[in-house]
MDAnalysis code that builds the backbone (N, CA, C; Angstrom):
import MDAnalysis as mda
import numpy as np

u = mda.Universe.empty(270, n_residues=90, atom_resindex=np.repeat(np.arange(90), 3), trajectory=True)
u.add_TopologyAttr("name", ["N", "CA", "C"] * 90)
u.add_TopologyAttr("resid", np.arange(1, 91))
u.add_TopologyAttr("resname", ["MET", "ALA", "GLU", "SER", "GLY", "ALA", "GLY", "PRO", "ALA", "ARG", "TYR", "ALA", "LEU", "PRO", "ARG", "ASP", "THR", "LEU", "LEU", "VAL", "ARG", "GLY", "PRO", "ASP", "ARG", "LYS", "THR", "TRP", "LEU", "ASP", "GLY", "LEU", "LEU", "THR", "ASN", "LEU", "VAL", "THR", "ASP", "VAL", "GLN", "PRO", "GLY", "ARG", "GLY", "GLY", "TYR", "GLY", "LEU", "LEU", "LEU", "THR", "LYS", "GLN", "GLY", "LYS", "ILE", "VAL", "THR", "ASP", "ALA", "PHE", "LEU", "VAL", "ASP", "ASN", "GLY", "ARG", "GLU", "LEU", "PHE", "VAL", "GLY", "VAL", "PRO", "PRO", "ALA", "THR", "VAL", "THR", "ARG", "SER", "VAL", "ASN", "CYS", "SER", "THR", "ALA", "THR", "TRP"])
u.atoms.positions = np.array([
    [1.091, 16.319, -19.990],
    [0.304, 16.595, -20.852],
    [1.000, 15.702, -22.764],
    [-0.216, 15.342, -23.222],
    [-0.130, 14.448, -24.077],
    [-0.073, 15.003, -25.430],
    [1.278, 14.495, -26.010],
    [1.669, 14.719, -27.393],
    [1.135, 14.303, -28.127],
    [0.602, 14.983, -29.440],
    [-0.100, 14.161, -30.880],
    [1.059, 14.032, -31.975],
    [0.261, 13.607, -32.644],
    [1.606, 13.097, -33.701],
    [1.645, 11.278, -33.897],
    [2.708, 11.140, -34.681],
    [2.603, 9.718, -34.656],
    [3.384, 9.142, -33.571],
    [3.310, 7.658, -33.333],
    [3.628, 7.091, -32.192],
    [2.818, 7.285, -30.789],
    [3.210, 6.622, -30.095],
    [2.146, 6.630, -28.534],
    [2.138, 8.130, -27.869],
    [1.166, 8.064, -26.916],
    [1.152, 9.182, -26.470],
    [1.510, 9.138, -25.403],
    [2.247, 10.211, -24.971],
    [2.976, 10.061, -23.764],
    [2.471, 11.353, -22.451],
    [2.186, 11.138, -21.303],
    [1.626, 11.928, -20.300],
    [2.971, 12.183, -19.464],
    [2.964, 13.310, -18.685],
    [3.838, 13.500, -17.973],
    [3.042, 13.581, -16.215],
    [3.202, 12.381, -15.563],
    [2.918, 12.537, -14.126],
    [3.053, 12.942, -13.053],
    [2.493, 13.533, -12.312],
    [3.097, 14.192, -11.476],
    [3.879, 13.677, -10.313],
    [4.969, 13.560, -10.100],
    [5.671, 12.597, -9.226],
    [6.823, 12.869, -8.579],
    [7.174, 12.302, -7.500],
    [8.236, 12.683, -6.565],
    [9.346, 11.950, -7.046],
    [10.584, 12.164, -6.968],
    [11.803, 10.834, -7.115],
    [12.370, 10.606, -5.925],
    [12.324, 9.109, -5.418],
    [13.608, 8.618, -4.136],
    [14.750, 8.171, -5.361],
    [16.061, 8.561, -5.001],
    [17.139, 7.771, -5.526],
    [17.472, 7.115, -4.789],
    [17.382, 5.328, -4.909],
    [18.138, 4.750, -4.179],
    [19.306, 4.061, -4.455],
    [20.553, 4.182, -3.785],
    [22.131, 3.667, -4.398],
    [22.437, 2.694, -3.173],
    [23.316, 2.123, -3.659],
    [24.167, 1.093, -2.598],
    [23.785, -0.178, -3.350],
    [24.938, -1.214, -2.900],
    [24.928, -2.486, -3.434],
    [23.841, -3.262, -2.997],
    [23.307, -2.989, -2.069],
    [21.854, -3.636, -1.688],
    [20.704, -3.183, -2.226],
    [20.749, -2.300, -3.233],
    [19.339, -1.227, -3.444],
    [18.085, -2.425, -3.814],
    [18.408, -3.069, -4.628],
    [17.641, -3.688, -5.416],
    [16.766, -4.732, -4.145],
    [17.743, -5.420, -3.044],
    [17.336, -6.319, -1.968],
    [16.122, -5.687, -1.153],
    [16.964, -4.362, -1.085],
    [16.547, -3.646, -0.227],
    [15.043, -3.177, -0.042],
    [15.090, -3.178, -1.779],
    [13.347, -2.550, -2.426],
    [12.633, -3.833, -2.408],
    [13.254, -4.860, -2.712],
    [12.368, -6.099, -2.727],
    [11.524, -6.090, -1.891],
    [12.034, -5.681, -0.532],
    [10.849, -5.907, 0.639],
    [9.944, -4.523, 0.599],
    [10.185, -3.817, -0.111],
    [8.957, -2.692, 0.206],
    [7.793, -2.302, -1.009],
    [8.354, -2.747, -1.997],
    [7.680, -2.842, -3.526],
    [7.128, -4.142, -3.599],
    [5.630, -4.632, -4.534],
    [5.365, -5.606, -5.030],
    [5.939, -6.015, -5.987],
    [6.868, -4.852, -6.995],
    [7.376, -5.474, -7.830],
    [8.772, -6.652, -7.475],
    [8.999, -7.411, -8.189],
    [10.054, -7.927, -7.754],
    [11.522, -7.327, -8.682],
    [11.873, -6.491, -7.587],
    [13.478, -5.681, -8.215],
    [14.380, -5.858, -8.968],
    [14.848, -7.262, -7.957],
    [15.815, -7.932, -8.879],
    [15.802, -8.287, -10.296],
    [14.179, -8.145, -10.741],
    [14.422, -8.554, -12.045],
    [14.518, -7.480, -13.138],
    [14.126, -6.371, -12.510],
    [14.697, -4.771, -13.381],
    [15.980, -4.914, -13.293],
    [16.101, -5.018, -15.055],
    [17.236, -4.966, -15.474],
    [17.576, -3.405, -16.217],
    [19.332, -2.852, -16.139],
    [19.716, -1.510, -16.190],
    [18.943, -1.045, -17.709],
    [18.199, 0.129, -18.073],
    [17.783, 0.732, -18.932],
    [16.305, 0.407, -18.945],
    [15.894, -0.479, -18.155],
    [14.293, -0.970, -17.803],
    [13.465, -0.844, -16.553],
    [12.265, -0.683, -17.057],
    [11.712, 0.281, -15.516],
    [10.632, -1.327, -15.039],
    [9.993, -0.477, -14.128],
    [9.043, -1.431, -13.542],
    [7.646, -0.732, -12.710],
    [6.996, -1.252, -12.192],
    [5.529, -0.670, -11.538],
    [5.134, -1.572, -10.722],
    [4.928, -1.202, -9.448],
    [4.315, -1.551, -8.159],
    [3.774, -0.836, -7.277],
    [3.495, -1.499, -6.269],
    [3.132, -0.869, -5.265],
    [3.924, -0.829, -4.043],
    [3.969, 0.369, -2.992],
    [5.150, 0.701, -1.833],
    [4.116, 0.219, -0.848],
    [4.754, -0.951, 0.015],
    [4.093, -1.572, 1.125],
    [4.639, -1.138, 2.495],
    [3.970, -0.908, 3.543],
    [4.755, -0.839, 4.614],
    [5.463, -2.405, 5.329],
    [5.650, -2.122, 6.247],
    [6.401, -3.514, 6.926],
    [4.775, -4.352, 6.844],
    [4.164, -3.888, 7.696],
    [2.676, -4.859, 7.883],
    [2.165, -5.322, 6.618],
    [2.690, -5.226, 5.405],
    [1.923, -5.143, 4.068],
    [0.776, -4.168, 3.385],
    [0.430, -3.018, 4.227],
    [-0.421, -2.080, 3.778],
    [0.110, -1.219, 2.661],
    [-0.896, -1.041, 2.093],
    [-0.611, -0.360, 0.627],
    [-0.201, 1.379, 0.766],
    [0.730, 1.502, 0.584],
    [1.023, 3.221, 0.890],
    [0.576, 3.849, -0.576],
    [1.146, 3.235, -1.574],
    [1.346, 4.040, -2.628],
    [1.487, 3.250, -3.742],
    [1.591, 3.713, -5.205],
    [1.906, 3.048, -6.222],
    [2.992, 3.726, -6.704],
    [3.833, 3.139, -7.463],
    [5.637, 3.529, -7.611],
    [5.707, 2.944, -9.118],
    [6.353, 3.887, -9.833],
    [7.292, 3.437, -10.873],
    [8.408, 3.178, -10.361],
    [9.394, 2.349, -11.418],
    [10.891, 2.100, -10.684],
    [11.785, 2.130, -11.768],
    [12.808, 3.002, -12.065],
    [13.711, 2.742, -13.242],
    [15.031, 2.817, -12.778],
    [15.933, 1.694, -13.332],
    [17.371, 1.422, -13.009],
    [18.441, 1.898, -14.500],
    [19.383, 2.685, -13.767],
    [20.201, 3.343, -14.924],
    [21.642, 2.623, -14.783],
    [21.812, 1.169, -13.710],
    [22.660, 0.631, -13.847],
    [23.625, 0.834, -12.226],
    [23.265, 2.241, -11.917],
    [24.018, 2.733, -10.637],
    [22.973, 2.750, -9.488],
    [21.795, 3.553, -9.997],
    [20.898, 3.651, -8.796],
    [19.679, 3.516, -9.296],
    [18.319, 3.404, -8.467],
    [17.281, 2.975, -8.558],
    [16.433, 4.458, -8.582],
    [15.529, 4.844, -9.610],
    [14.828, 5.863, -9.210],
    [13.399, 5.448, -9.262],
    [12.720, 5.748, -8.167],
    [11.471, 5.566, -7.667],
    [10.518, 6.642, -7.497],
    [9.584, 6.690, -8.261],
    [8.705, 7.832, -8.635],
    [7.365, 7.370, -8.065],
    [6.801, 8.729, -7.207],
    [5.803, 8.516, -6.237],
    [5.134, 9.328, -6.670],
    [3.560, 9.520, -6.062],
    [2.701, 10.391, -5.925],
    [3.446, 12.041, -5.096],
    [3.036, 13.209, -5.430],
    [3.753, 14.742, -4.773],
    [3.325, 14.068, -2.772],
    [4.122, 14.526, -2.256],
    [3.921, 14.131, -0.593],
    [3.912, 12.968, -0.366],
    [4.163, 11.861, -0.982],
    [3.820, 10.568, -0.517],
    [5.495, 10.287, 0.359],
    [6.483, 11.150, -0.321],
    [8.146, 10.975, 0.226],
    [7.960, 11.629, 2.074],
    [7.693, 12.835, 1.581],
    [7.581, 13.607, 2.552],
    [6.827, 13.213, 3.883],
    [5.435, 12.324, 3.721],
    [4.934, 12.236, 4.403],
    [5.581, 10.327, 5.275],
    [5.950, 9.674, 4.236],
    [6.850, 8.523, 4.931],
    [7.799, 8.762, 5.432],
    [8.716, 9.565, 4.841],
    [9.939, 9.854, 5.460],
    [9.933, 10.884, 6.733],
    [8.781, 11.353, 6.952],
    [8.874, 12.020, 8.292],
    [8.419, 10.897, 9.303],
    [7.409, 9.714, 9.114],
    [7.295, 8.947, 9.889],
    [8.862, 8.211, 9.988],
    [9.668, 8.127, 9.330],
    [11.108, 7.021, 9.470],
    [11.033, 6.102, 8.458],
    [12.440, 6.128, 8.117],
    [12.263, 4.727, 7.004],
    [12.447, 3.307, 8.113],
    [12.387, 3.343, 8.995],
    [12.289, 2.441, 9.746],
    [11.116, 1.923, 9.795],
    [10.107, 2.736, 9.592],
    [8.759, 2.263, 9.277],
    [8.117, 1.367, 8.354],
    [8.803, 1.268, 7.109],
    [8.475, 1.202, 5.764],
    [8.892, -0.521, 5.854],
])
């Protein structure tokens, strides 16, 4: 929903969130997203496309780094579809 008034409009996009943790989280995601994840710094975000191992586009994704974990926002049902196919296919 857009907010009116001074400042930029904000929209809430329907998104499911993947939480990625671990010391290799950025390098692991670098192989899955078109965004250079290793360049995303804590407190910052990014946008890219989620790809299969063959390089086919699955969906778009927003990425936010809080310094400990990465939040990957994808359209609803994308997570269920992809995870059911096994993360090995990503």
